[in-house]
N, C-alpha and C positions, 0 to 999 in steps of 0.2 A: 079269609080265603076259603073257598070251597073247592073240593076235589070230587071228580066223577068216580065210579066204581073201578075203572081201569087206571086210576092214579093221575089222569090228566087234570089240569087245573080247570074249573068251570069259569067262563067269562060271561058276565050277564050282557044281554042285548038291550037292557033298559036304559034309556038315555038319562044322563045325570041331570040335565036341565029340565026335562019335562016331568019326570017322575021321581023327584028327589028321595022320597020316603019309600020307594017300591024296589030299590036295589037290593038291600039286605034281605028282605023276604023271598026275592027271586033266587038269590044264591042259595039260601037255606032250602028251599023247595027242590031245587035241582042238583043238589050235592049229596054224596054219600057220606063224606067226611069234612068237618068244619075245623079250620085252624084259626084260632083268635090270638093275635099278637098284641101285647100290651107294652107300652113304654111307661115305666113308672119312674117317679122322681127319686133322685139319689141324694139330693141336699138334705142336710140336717133339719132344715126349716119345714120340710114336707114329709117328715118320718111318719107322722099320724096318717096322713093321706095314703102314703105307700102302704102302710101296714093294713089300712082299712081295705084298699084295693085288692091286696093279696089274699086276705082272709075272706072277704066277701065273694070273690069270684072262684074260689076253689080250683086254682090252676093245677094241672097234672104235672107240669115241668116249670122250672124257673131257671133263667141263665142270669148270672150276675157278671157283669162286665167291669173290669178294672182298667182304669186309664193308664196307658204306658208312661205318660208324663207326670202321674201323681203316685202310682204304686198302690199298695194296700193302706187305706187310711182309717181313721176311727169309724167312719160311717160304713166302710166296706165291712169291717168286723161286726157292726151292729146289724147289718142286713143279713149277714151269714147267721 
């Protein structure tokens, strides 16, 4: 997501169907602040993929979501 200097979100006018690969460069060029949201895997099977994603992208902030129906599990502690 891109944001203008006044804090309003920037919405691109580039059509999704005509110029598929031009949307992100347009947002970056016309924004003062960029927020990149990532949804990483939480399953034990994908721990290496999640670790690689977090360490290679250098996030400033991380949010760990705990499912209300499962509570804190082994993988929750591993991610912490």
